[in-house]
C-alpha positions as CSV (number, residue, x, y, z in Angstrom):
1,M,10.6,-3.3,-31.9
2,D,13.3,-2.5,-29.4
3,P,12.0,-4.0,-26.1
4,R,13.7,-1.3,-24.1
5,R,11.4,1.2,-25.8
6,L,8.4,-0.8,-24.7
7,L,9.6,-0.6,-21.1
8,L,10.1,3.1,-21.5
9,L,6.6,3.5,-22.9
10,R,5.2,1.6,-20.0
11,T,6.9,4.1,-17.7
12,V,5.5,7.1,-19.6
13,G,2.0,5.6,-19.1
14,D,2.6,5.0,-15.4
15,E,4.0,8.4,-14.7
16,G,1.6,10.4,-16.9
17,S,4.2,12.7,-18.4
18,L,7.5,12.6,-20.3
19,A,9.2,14.7,-17.6
20,A,8.1,12.4,-14.8
21,A,9.1,9.3,-16.8
22,A,12.6,10.9,-17.4
23,R,13.0,11.6,-13.7
24,R,12.1,8.0,-12.8
25,L,14.5,6.6,-15.5
26,G,17.3,9.0,-14.6
27,T,17.5,10.5,-18.1
28,T,16.3,13.7,-19.8
29,Q,12.9,14.6,-21.1
30,Q,14.4,15.1,-24.6
31,A,15.8,11.5,-24.6
32,V,12.5,10.1,-23.6
33,S,10.7,12.1,-26.3
34,Q,13.2,10.8,-28.9
35,Q,12.7,7.2,-27.9
36,V,8.9,7.5,-28.0
37,A,9.1,9.1,-31.4
38,R,11.3,6.2,-32.6
39,L,8.8,3.7,-31.2
40,E,6.0,5.5,-32.9
41,A,7.9,5.3,-36.2
42,E,8.4,1.5,-35.7
43,A,4.7,1.1,-34.8
44,G,3.5,3.3,-37.7
45,T,1.0,5.1,-35.5
46,A,0.7,7.6,-32.7
47,L,1.3,6.2,-29.2
48,V,1.3,9.3,-27.0
49,V,-1.0,12.3,-26.9
50,R,0.5,15.4,-25.3
51,Q,-2.0,17.4,-23.1
52,G,-0.5,20.5,-21.5
53,R,2.3,19.3,-19.3
54,G,1.1,15.7,-19.2
55,T,0.6,12.8,-21.6
56,T,-1.9,10.1,-22.2
57,L,-1.5,6.9,-24.2
58,T,-3.5,6.2,-27.3
59,E,-5.3,2.9,-27.7
60,A,-2.2,1.6,-29.5
61,G,0.1,3.1,-26.9
62,A,-1.9,1.4,-24.1
63,L,-1.7,-1.9,-25.9
64,L,2.1,-1.7,-26.2
65,A,2.5,-0.4,-22.7
66,R,0.7,-3.6,-21.5
67,R,3.2,-5.6,-23.5
68,G,5.9,-3.6,-21.7
69,A,4.4,-4.6,-18.4
70,D,4.5,-8.2,-19.5
71,L,8.1,-7.8,-20.5
72,A,9.0,-6.3,-17.2
73,G,7.4,-9.2,-15.4
74,V,9.4,-11.7,-17.5
75,L,12.6,-9.9,-16.7
76,R,11.8,-9.6,-13.0
77,A,11.0,-13.4,-12.9
78,A,14.4,-14.1,-14.5
79,Q,16.1,-12.0,-11.8
80,E,14.1,-13.9,-9.1
81,D,15.0,-17.2,-10.6
82,L,18.7,-16.3,-10.5
83,A,18.4,-15.1,-6.9
84,A,16.7,-18.4,-6.0
85,L,19.4,-20.3,-7.8
86,S,22.2,-18.5,-5.9
87,G,20.4,-18.7,-2.6
88,L,22.0,-15.5,-1.5
89,L,20.4,-12.7,0.6
90,R,21.5,-9.9,-1.6
91,G,20.2,-7.7,-4.3
92,E,17.2,-5.4,-4.0
93,V,13.7,-6.0,-2.6
94,A,11.0,-3.3,-3.0
95,V,8.3,-3.1,-0.4
96,A,5.0,-1.1,-0.5
97,A,3.1,-0.6,2.8
98,F,0.3,1.5,4.3
99,P,1.3,4.1,6.8
100,T,0.5,2.2,10.1
101,A,2.6,-0.8,9.0
102,T,5.4,1.5,7.9
103,A,5.4,3.0,11.4
104,L,4.9,-0.1,13.5
105,V,6.2,-3.3,11.8
106,L,8.7,-2.3,9.1
107,P,11.3,-0.5,11.2
108,E,12.1,-3.6,13.4
109,A,11.8,-6.0,10.5
110,L,14.2,-4.0,8.3
111,A,16.6,-3.4,11.1
112,A,16.8,-7.2,11.7
113,L,17.4,-7.8,8.0
114,A,20.2,-5.1,8.0
115,V,22.0,-7.4,10.5
116,T,21.3,-10.8,9.0
117,A,21.5,-9.7,5.3
118,P,23.7,-6.6,5.1
119,D,24.1,-7.0,1.3
120,L,20.3,-6.8,0.8
121,D,19.1,-3.4,-0.4
122,V,15.5,-2.8,0.7
123,R,13.5,0.0,-0.9
124,L,10.2,1.2,0.8
125,A,7.3,3.1,-0.7
126,E,4.3,4.1,1.4
127,L,1.2,3.3,-0.5
128,E,-2.5,2.6,0.4
129,P,-3.7,-0.9,-0.3
130,P,-5.1,-0.5,-3.8
131,E,-1.9,1.3,-5.0
132,A,0.3,-1.2,-3.2
133,E,-1.4,-4.1,-4.9
134,D,-1.1,-2.5,-8.3
135,A,2.6,-2.0,-7.6
136,V,3.2,-5.7,-6.9
137,R,1.2,-6.7,-10.0
138,A,3.1,-4.2,-12.2
139,G,6.5,-5.3,-10.8
140,R,7.3,-2.1,-9.0
141,A,7.2,-3.8,-5.6
142,D,8.1,-7.4,-4.6
143,V,6.1,-7.4,-1.4
144,A,3.1,-5.3,-0.3
145,L,1.5,-4.9,3.1
146,V,-2.2,-4.3,2.7
147,F,-5.3,-4.3,4.9
148,R,-9.0,-4.9,4.7
149,H,-11.8,-5.5,7.3
150,V,-13.4,-8.8,8.2
151,G,-16.8,-7.6,7.0
152,D,-15.5,-6.4,3.6
153,P,-16.2,-8.6,0.6
154,E,-13.5,-11.3,0.3
155,P,-10.8,-10.4,-2.3
156,V,-11.4,-11.9,-5.7
157,P,-8.9,-14.7,-6.2
158,G,-6.2,-13.6,-8.6
159,D,-2.6,-13.8,-9.6
160,L,-1.1,-12.7,-6.3
161,V,-0.4,-14.8,-3.1
162,R,-2.1,-13.5,0.0
163,R,-0.5,-14.4,3.4
164,P,-2.3,-13.3,6.6
165,L,-0.1,-11.2,8.9
166,S,-2.5,-9.9,11.6
167,S,-6.1,-9.6,12.7
168,H,-6.7,-6.9,15.3
169,A,-9.5,-4.8,16.7
170,V,-10.6,-1.3,15.6
171,H,-11.3,0.9,18.6
172,A,-13.3,4.0,19.3
173,V,-11.3,7.2,19.9
174,V,-13.1,9.9,22.0
175,R,-11.9,12.9,23.9
176,A,-10.5,12.1,27.3
177,G,-13.1,12.4,30.0
178,A,-16.0,11.8,27.6
179,P,-18.4,8.9,28.4
180,R,-16.9,5.6,27.1
181,P,-19.1,4.2,24.3
182,I,-20.1,0.6,24.4
183,R,-21.6,0.2,21.0
184,L,-21.0,2.1,17.7
185,G,-24.6,3.4,17.9
186,D,-23.6,5.3,21.1
187,L,-21.7,7.7,18.8
188,A,-24.4,8.2,16.3
189,D,-24.9,11.9,17.2
190,E,-21.2,12.8,17.1
191,R,-19.2,14.5,14.5
192,W,-16.6,12.2,13.0
193,V,-13.0,12.3,11.9
194,A,-12.5,9.8,9.1
195,G,-9.3,8.2,7.7
196,C,-8.2,6.9,4.3
197,P,-10.9,6.0,1.7
198,R,-10.9,2.3,2.8
199,C,-11.2,3.3,6.5
200,R,-14.0,5.7,5.7
201,A,-15.9,3.1,3.7
202,H,-15.5,0.8,6.7
203,L,-16.9,3.4,9.1
204,V,-19.9,4.1,6.8
205,R,-20.6,0.4,6.4
206,A,-20.4,-0.3,10.2
207,A,-22.5,2.8,11.0
208,A,-25.2,1.8,8.5
209,A,-25.4,-1.6,10.2
210,A,-25.8,0.3,13.5
211,G,-28.6,2.4,12.0
212,F,-27.1,5.8,11.4
213,T,-25.0,7.7,8.8
214,P,-21.8,9.3,10.3
215,D,-21.5,13.0,10.2
216,V,-18.0,13.2,8.8
217,R,-16.5,16.7,9.1
218,L,-12.8,16.0,8.9
219,A,-10.7,13.4,7.1
220,T,-7.0,12.7,7.3
221,D,-4.8,9.6,6.6
222,D,-2.5,10.5,9.5
223,H,-3.5,8.6,12.7
224,V,-1.5,11.0,14.8
225,A,-3.6,13.9,13.3
226,V,-6.8,11.9,13.9
227,Q,-6.0,11.7,17.7
228,R,-5.1,15.4,17.9
229,L,-8.3,16.4,16.2
230,V,-10.3,14.2,18.6
231,A,-8.3,15.5,21.6
232,A,-9.2,19.1,20.5
233,G,-12.9,18.1,20.7
234,L,-13.5,18.3,17.0
235,G,-15.0,14.8,16.6
236,V,-14.7,11.1,17.4
237,A,-13.0,8.4,15.3
238,L,-12.2,4.8,14.7
239,L,-8.6,3.6,14.7
240,P,-7.1,0.1,14.5
241,V,-5.1,-1.1,17.4
242,W,-1.9,-1.1,15.3
243,A,-2.3,2.7,14.8
244,L,-2.8,3.2,18.5
245,R,0.3,1.1,19.3
246,A,2.3,3.1,16.8
247,A,1.4,6.4,18.4
248,A,-0.9,6.7,21.5
249,L,-1.4,10.4,22.4
250,P,-2.7,12.0,25.6
251,G,-6.0,13.7,25.5
252,V,-8.0,10.8,24.0
253,S,-9.7,7.7,25.4
254,T,-9.8,4.5,23.4
255,G,-11.6,1.2,23.6
256,P,-13.3,-1.6,21.8
257,L,-16.8,-1.2,20.4
258,E,-19.6,-3.7,19.8
259,G,-20.6,-3.7,16.1
260,V,-17.1,-2.9,14.7
261,D,-15.3,-5.7,12.9
262,D,-11.5,-6.3,13.0
263,R,-8.9,-5.2,10.6
264,V,-7.0,-7.9,8.7
265,V,-3.4,-7.2,7.5
266,E,-2.0,-9.3,4.6
267,V,1.3,-9.7,2.7
268,L,0.9,-9.8,-1.0
269,L,3.5,-11.1,-3.4
270,R,3.7,-12.7,-6.8
271,P,3.8,-16.5,-6.8
272,E,7.3,-16.7,-8.3
273,A,8.7,-14.3,-5.6
274,R,8.3,-17.0,-3.0
275,R,11.3,-18.7,-4.5
276,V,13.6,-15.8,-3.8
277,P,15.6,-16.1,-0.6
278,A,15.6,-12.4,0.1
279,V,11.8,-12.1,-0.2
280,R,11.3,-15.1,2.0
281,A,13.6,-13.6,4.6
282,L,11.7,-10.3,4.5
283,V,8.3,-12.0,4.8
284,A,9.6,-14.1,7.7
285,E,10.7,-11.0,9.6
286,L,7.4,-9.3,9.0
287,E,5.6,-12.3,10.4
288,R,7.9,-12.4,13.4
289,V,7.4,-8.7,14.2
290,A,3.6,-8.9,13.7
291,R,3.4,-11.8,16.1
292,S,5.3,-9.8,18.7
293,V,3.1,-6.8,18.3
294,D,-0.1,-8.7,18.4
295,G,1.1,-10.8,21.3
296,D,1.4,-7.7,23.5
297,G,-2.3,-7.7,23.8
298,A,-5.0,-5.4,22.3
C-alpha cells in the first residue's frame, strides 16, 4: 500500500468528509476520492461509507486510519530528530491552547520567540483540553496548553509528558454592588452562568460538595461574555483568575470563595518532542510568562 494514501485516509477520518479532507490537504475533492478508491482497490474492501455530505470509515477503514496515524507519528518523530540534531530554532511548531491561555500567555510568549527565533513558524489552534490533548497525540500539535481542577480525578498516566505551568484560584463573579459571597453555598439560590463543559462540571461538583445543585440558565465559553451577562444581572458565575486577568470588566465584583478548588494549567507534549530545540524554547517562554502572570498576585 502507498503510505501516502494511508495518511490521506487518516485525514478523511479526522475531517469527516472528502471535501473537508481536500481543503485540509490543499487539493480537490475529486483527487481525494480517487486516492481513496485506489486504496480500497489495494485493500480489497470498502474503507469509506458516504452518508449525505459526510463520510464515515468502515471497520477496515478505521484500522488503516490508525496505521496512518502511526505513520504520521513516525514521520513527525523523524522531523523532530533532525531538528534536535541541527540544534536550530527554525521550522514549524504547532500549538493548541484553551481560550484563556490564548488571550493571556501566548501573545507575550510568541512575541518573544519572534525576536529570538525569527525563522520559527508557530501555528496556533484554539482548542478545549480534550481536543488539544487529542491533537498532540495525533501529531496535529506539538504542544498543548490544557487545564483541570485540583479536585478532579488525576489524569491517567499515558504517553504524553505533563509539565505544570500554573495553579491559580477560581473566583466568584457577581454583579457590582451585590453582597460579596464568602462561601460557595452563599450563592446556592442564584441563577448561574456556566462556562465550557469542563468548567461546568467543576461548578456542579463544587456545588454538590456545598450541598446544592446550581440553577444554570446560561452557558458560554467566552469569559468576557460571562462577565457581561453577570453585569446585566442575569446570573452569577465562577471564573479563574487567569480569565479575570485577561479581561476584567466593569459592572462585576470578584473574589475568592471557600469551597472552590484551584485550576491547574499544564503543558502537554510527546516525549520525543522534548529533544527539539524549537519546542524547548516555546515551553521555556510559556513557563516564563506564566511565572510573571502568577507573580503579579491573585
